[in-house]
Residue, then its C-alpha position, 0 to 999 in steps of 0.5 A: x654670895x653677897x654683891x656690893x650695890x652701887x651707892x653713888x647716883x649718876x648725875x642725871x634726871x632719871x637713872x635706869x638700873x640694869x644688868x650688864x648682859x648684852x640683852x639687858x643693856x639693849x633693853x636699857x638703851x632702848x628704854x633710855x632712847x624712848x625717854x629721851x625722845x619724849x623729852x629731849x632735854x631730859x638726861x637719862x643714865x644707865x647704872x649697871x648692877x651685877x646680880x647674883x644670877x650673873x655671878x653664879x653661872x655653874x649651877x642650874x637656875x632652878x637650884x639657886x633661887x629662881x627669878x629673884x636672883x636676877x633682880x635682888x641687887x637692882x631692887x636694892x639700888x632702887x629702894x636706896x634711890x641710886x636708880x629711879x627705874x629698873x628694866x627687866x625682861x618681864x618673865x624674870x620679874x617675880x610676881x611678889x615685889x619687895x615692899x616699896x616697889x611696884x611694876x610701873x608699866x609694861x612695854x608693847x610685847x614682841x614675839x612671845x614664842x620660844x625659838x629653836x636654834x639647831x645645827x646641821x640644817x635642822x628646821x623644827x623640833x620634829x626634825x631633831x634626831x632621836x636622843x638629840x641633846x637639847x640645851x635649856x635652863x628652863x623647867x617649863x621648856x624641858x617639860x613641854x619638850x619631853x611631852x612632845x619628844x620623850x626621847x630627847x636628852x635635856x642638858x642645863x644651859x647658862x650664860x649669855x646669848x652669845x655663849x649659848x649660840x657658840x655652844x651649838x656651833x661647837x657641837x656641845x648641843x644638837x639644839x638649844x631653846x631661847x626666847x625669840x624676842x631676845x634673839x631678835x633684839x640682839x640681831x640673831x634672827x637668822x639663827x632661829x630655825x623654828x619659832x615654836x608655835x604656842x600650841x606646842x610650847x606655851x611661853x613663860x609668863x610675861x615673855x616678850x615684854x619688858x617690865x619697868x619697876x619703880x618705887x611706890x609713890x614716885x609720881x615723877x618717874x611714873x609720869x615719865x615712863x607712861x610713854x613706854x606703857x602698852x595697855x593691851x600688853x599690860x592686861x595680858x601680862x596682868x592675867x598671866x602674872x595673876x595665874x602664876x601668883x595663884x599657883x605660888x610658882x616661879x621658874x623652879x616650877x614648870x608653869x606656862x601661860x599666854x594671854x591675848x587681848x583682841x580688838x574688842x577687849x576680850x582676853x583669852x588666857x591659856x595656862x599650864x602646869x607640868x610634871x618636869x619629865x613631861x609625862x603629865x600636863x594640866x592645862x586649861x583656858x579662860x576668856x573674859x573682859x580684859x578689864x578683869x585680867x587679874x580675876x581671870x588669872x586667879x580663876x584659871x589658877x584655881x581651875x588647873x589646881x582643881x584639875x590636878x595641878x595641885x598634885x604636880x606642884x606638891x610633887x615638886x616640893x617633896 
């Protein structure tokens, strides 16, 4: 599928490229407000760009190309100069960016956890009835759910947040799993039955943070977005993304990671690689100086590969 990328640049000092979903627009509007607040005379516009991932809604995400399907057209507009920055849920941004683009900054992270949204007063994963039908498009979530509850029936779930919630209300699923941060940003906190602890379900790499992608060498935009930067979150996500990169994975692979930086600048990174059916999880953790976040991520990737993750990843590619 080929989608047309806008060629006309809006008349503004800075132009933000964004998908058109409610969550993507919330994120873009939030960034716009921060940039305008920092410099009240600055004119900031949002250019909505439809991506391949938005256009294909009838196939599992793992079958249509992974994370890049939500970024490709926006990145083309960025490289063409039609937009100056792209706002992404960082978990959707691949670790390998196109030549000429870079991750300019990362915003302060919100709740990193996954959230259970369920029917009939169910308040936790453990309260789900036997063989309950759970909607999720994430192999990472699927593997960790089945590791804890192998009786559950997993069904693919696509569409925007409102559509997904509606499908629970209609009884198509007993429950669904979504990112807690996205639900909170859209005002759906009351729908959260359980914020699933990270010792039960490790989140996606970068979950809860926004990544601001810009052109390499664009010092003007880099200076403008510094108001958005949160350096503790940057180090945490840098370690997680290095872990993912070291494994060569994307959202077609059940990989999870979560890093936390304490007040003393120590970084703790936990990482996981799973078999899709949840019958095997390989996980480990590593602690070190946050200044060496990438090194920590790479080392943890090497450790889990040696402990059996290489075998699991090979299974997924055969």
